[in-house]
N, CA and C atoms as an extended XYZ file, in Angstrom:
201
Properties=species:S:1:pos:R:3:atomname:S:1:resname:S:1:resid:I:1 pbc="F F F"
N         0.839       -1.186        0.000 N   MET     1
C         0.000        0.000        0.000 CA  MET     1
C         0.880        1.244        0.000 C   MET     1
N         0.397        2.244       -0.678 N   SER     2
C         1.145        3.488       -0.734 CA  SER     2
C         0.868        4.312        0.527 C   SER     2
N         1.589        5.388        0.663 N   VAL     3
C         1.418        6.264        1.818 CA  VAL     3
C         0.026        6.890        1.823 C   VAL     3
N        -0.473        7.243        0.654 N   LEU     4
C        -1.807        7.835        0.562 CA  LEU     4
C        -2.879        6.835        0.982 C   LEU     4
N        -2.765        5.598        0.535 N   GLN     5
C        -3.739        4.581        0.913 CA  GLN     5
C        -3.690        4.291        2.406 C   GLN     5
N        -2.511        4.269        2.974 N   THR     6
C        -2.376        4.026        4.408 CA  THR     6
C        -2.940        5.182        5.212 C   THR     6
N        -2.739        6.398        4.764 N   SER     7
C        -3.282        7.546        5.499 CA  SER     7
C        -4.808        7.592        5.408 C   SER     7
N        -5.362        7.185        4.273 N   ILE     8
C        -6.820        7.112        4.162 CA  ILE     8
C        -7.356        5.994        5.047 C   ILE     8
N        -6.650        4.883        5.119 N   ALA     9
C        -7.071        3.776        5.969 CA  ALA     9
C        -7.019        4.154        7.443 C   ALA     9
N        -6.125        5.056        7.818 N   ALA    10
C        -5.992        5.476        9.208 CA  ALA    10
C        -6.949        6.598        9.594 C   ALA    10
N        -7.742        7.079        8.660 N   MET    11
C        -8.642        8.201        8.938 CA  MET    11
C        -9.618        7.945       10.088 C   MET    11
N       -10.250        6.768       10.186 N   PRO    12
C       -11.147        6.545       11.336 CA  PRO    12
C       -10.421        6.663       12.678 C   PRO    12
N        -9.204        6.131       12.740 N   PHE    13
C        -8.439        6.223       13.978 CA  PHE    13
C        -8.090        7.666       14.314 C   PHE    13
N        -7.693        8.438       13.322 N   LEU    14
C        -7.341        9.835       13.564 CA  LEU    14
C        -8.557       10.657       13.990 C   LEU    14
N        -9.711       10.380       13.404 N   LEU    15
C       -10.930       11.079       13.818 CA  LEU    15
C       -11.324       10.705       15.238 C   LEU    15
N       -11.116        9.452       15.611 N   SER    16
C       -11.453        9.054       16.975 CA  SER    16
C       -10.528        9.720       17.995 C   SER    16
N        -9.291        9.991       17.596 N   LEU    17
C        -8.394       10.724       18.496 CA  LEU    17
C        -8.881       12.152       18.704 C   LEU    17
N        -9.472       12.735       17.679 N   ALA    18
C        -9.998       14.091       17.804 CA  ALA    18
C       -11.217       14.135       18.711 C   ALA    18
N       -11.932       13.022       18.805 N   SER    19
C       -13.132       13.000       19.646 CA  SER    19
C       -12.782       12.892       21.121 C   SER    19
N       -11.601       12.428       21.426 N   ARG    20
C       -11.117       12.269       22.803 CA  ARG    20
C       -12.014       11.361       23.632 C   ARG    20
N       -12.664       10.424       22.980 N   ASN    21
C       -13.508        9.455       23.651 CA  ASN    21
C       -12.758        8.133       23.658 C   ASN    21
N       -12.340        7.679       24.834 N   SER    22
C       -11.520        6.477       24.905 CA  SER    22
C       -12.289        5.233       24.490 C   SER    22
N       -13.614        5.287       24.539 N   GLU    23
C       -14.408        4.131       24.140 CA  GLU    23
C       -14.413        3.949       22.621 C   GLU    23
N       -14.146        4.983       21.870 N   ALA    24
C       -14.184        4.897       20.413 CA  ALA    24
C       -12.810        4.676       19.795 C   ALA    24
N       -11.762        4.889       20.535 N   ILE    25
C       -10.422        4.793       19.963 CA  ILE    25
C       -10.064        3.361       19.591 C   ILE    25
N       -10.318        2.409       20.473 N   ALA    26
C        -9.940        1.015       20.209 CA  ALA    26
C       -10.682        0.417       19.004 C   ALA    26
N       -12.014        0.554       18.914 N   PRO    27
C       -12.677       -0.007       17.727 CA  PRO    27
C       -12.227        0.649       16.422 C   PRO    27
N       -11.964        1.935       16.469 N   CYS    28
C       -11.504        2.623       15.252 CA  CYS    28
C       -10.096        2.186       14.876 C   CYS    28
N        -9.258        1.941       15.868 N   LEU    29
C        -7.915        1.427       15.590 CA  LEU    29
C        -8.005        0.049       14.955 C   LEU    29
N        -8.867       -0.812       15.485 N   LEU    30
C        -9.037       -2.137       14.903 CA  LEU    30
C        -9.588       -2.064       13.481 C   LEU    30
N       -10.524       -1.167       13.250 N   ALA    31
C       -11.074       -1.012       11.895 CA  ALA    31
C        -9.995       -0.542       10.929 C   ALA    31
N        -9.130        0.360       11.372 N   SER    32
C        -8.045        0.832       10.512 CA  SER    32
C        -7.042       -0.284       10.217 C   SER    32
N        -6.750       -1.091       11.214 N   ILE    33
C        -5.827       -2.210       11.006 CA  ILE    33
C        -6.433       -3.216       10.038 C   ILE    33
N        -7.719       -3.538       10.218 N   PHE    34
C        -8.375       -4.462        9.293 CA  PHE    34
C        -8.413       -3.903        7.879 C   PHE    34
N        -8.591       -2.600        7.757 N   THR    35
C        -8.602       -1.985        6.428 CA  THR    35
C        -7.260       -2.166        5.733 C   THR    35
N        -6.186       -1.985        6.473 N   VAL    36
C        -4.848       -2.160        5.889 CA  VAL    36
C        -4.608       -3.630        5.549 C   VAL    36
N        -4.999       -4.522        6.463 N   LEU    37
C        -4.763       -5.944        6.218 CA  LEU    37
C        -5.607       -6.484        5.067 C   LEU    37
N        -6.804       -5.950        4.883 N   LEU    38
C        -7.686       -6.408        3.813 CA  LEU    38
C        -7.530       -5.577        2.541 C   LEU    38
N        -6.440       -4.889        2.417 N   GLY    39
C        -6.213       -4.020        1.262 CA  GLY    39
C        -6.256       -4.752       -0.068 C   GLY    39
N        -5.962       -6.041       -0.071 N   GLY    40
C        -6.008       -6.816       -1.302 CA  GLY    40
C        -7.421       -7.162       -1.735 C   GLY    40
N        -8.365       -7.086       -0.803 N   GLU    41
C        -9.774       -7.362       -1.096 CA  GLU    41
C       -10.558       -6.072       -0.879 C   GLU    41
N       -10.731       -5.270       -1.920 N   PRO    42
C       -11.290       -3.923       -1.768 CA  PRO    42
C       -12.676       -3.863       -1.135 C   PRO    42
N       -13.536       -4.828       -1.416 N   HIS    43
C       -14.888       -4.764       -0.867 CA  HIS    43
C       -14.887       -4.954        0.645 C   HIS    43
N       -14.107       -5.884        1.123 N   ARG    44
C       -14.030       -6.112        2.569 CA  ARG    44
C       -13.312       -4.959        3.264 C   ARG    44
N       -12.297       -4.427        2.631 N   ALA    45
C       -11.588       -3.289        3.218 CA  ALA    45
C       -12.500       -2.070        3.301 C   ALA    45
N       -13.340       -1.870        2.304 N   ALA    46
C       -14.262       -0.734        2.311 CA  ALA    46
C       -15.288       -0.865        3.421 C   ALA    46
N       -15.755       -2.069        3.678 N   ILE    47
C       -16.721       -2.277        4.762 CA  ILE    47
C       -16.071       -1.972        6.106 C   ILE    47
N       -14.860       -2.471        6.336 N   ALA    48
C       -14.164       -2.198        7.596 CA  ALA    48
C       -13.910       -0.706        7.764 C   ALA    48
N       -13.530       -0.035        6.674 N   TRP    49
C       -13.252        1.398        6.737 CA  TRP    49
C       -14.521        2.189        7.046 C   TRP    49
N       -15.630        1.818        6.418 N   CYS    50
C       -16.896        2.530        6.642 CA  CYS    50
C       -17.393        2.347        8.067 C   CYS    50
N       -17.248        1.148        8.606 N   VAL    51
C       -17.663        0.914        9.998 CA  VAL    51
C       -16.808        1.761       10.945 C   VAL    51
N       -15.509        1.778       10.731 N   GLY    52
C       -14.633        2.588       11.575 CA  GLY    52
C       -14.932        4.067       11.458 C   GLY    52
N       -15.204        4.529       10.253 N   LEU    53
C       -15.520        5.939       10.051 CA  LEU    53
C       -16.847        6.303       10.703 C   LEU    53
N       -17.806        5.399       10.667 N   LEU    54
C       -19.097        5.644       11.306 CA  LEU    54
C       -18.947        5.756       12.823 C   LEU    54
N       -18.168        4.882       13.425 N   ILE    55
C       -17.925        4.944       14.867 CA  ILE    55
C       -17.232        6.251       15.232 C   ILE    55
N       -16.232        6.628       14.454 N   ALA    56
C       -15.496        7.870       14.724 CA  ALA    56
C       -16.382        9.097       14.551 C   ALA    56
N       -17.248        9.082       13.551 N   ALA    57
C       -18.125       10.230       13.312 CA  ALA    57
C       -19.124       10.407       14.443 C   ALA    57
N       -19.656        9.317       14.948 N   VAL    58
C       -20.597        9.408       16.066 CA  VAL    58
C       -19.889        9.921       17.318 C   VAL    58
N       -18.682        9.446       17.578 N   ALA    59
C       -17.923        9.911       18.741 CA  ALA    59
C       -17.555       11.388       18.611 C   ALA    59
N       -17.174       11.806       17.411 N   LEU    60
C       -16.829       13.216       17.189 CA  LEU    60
C       -18.060       14.114       17.326 C   LEU    60
N       -19.190       13.643       16.837 N   ARG    61
C       -20.438       14.420       16.965 CA  ARG    61
C       -20.821       14.577       18.435 C   ARG    61
N       -20.643       13.516       19.218 N   ALA    62
C       -20.964       13.597       20.644 CA  ALA    62
C       -20.060       14.603       21.345 C   ALA    62
N       -18.781       14.640       20.941 N   ARG    63
C       -17.865       15.608       21.559 CA  ARG    63
C       -18.236       17.037       21.172 C   ARG    63
N       -18.609       17.242       19.921 N   LEU    64
C       -18.963       18.594       19.481 CA  LEU    64
C       -20.257       19.083       20.148 C   LEU    64
N       -21.142       18.170       20.490 N   ARG    65
C       -22.372       18.570       21.191 CA  ARG    65
C       -22.086       19.011       22.622 C   ARG    65
N       -20.996       18.515       23.214 N   GLN    66
C       -20.652       18.883       24.578 CA  GLN    66
C       -20.126       20.303       24.655 C   GLN    66
N       -19.585       20.790       23.578 N   ILE    67
C       -18.994       22.137       23.574 CA  ILE    67
C       -20.052       23.198       23.604 C   ILE    67
């Protein structure tokens, strides 16, 4: 995988770090790892990436509502 593909795969994890919710960091990290590992199978990698991004987006939205 190239650097661009790896950085896109790590996006759910990076968004979860911005949410500062410790409950969302671990699942997003696992989703990012699965995305990288399943890079040879694009459909499965896309599902893992979307699930991780959804978890991170919900955690980030919850943090923004607290402000």
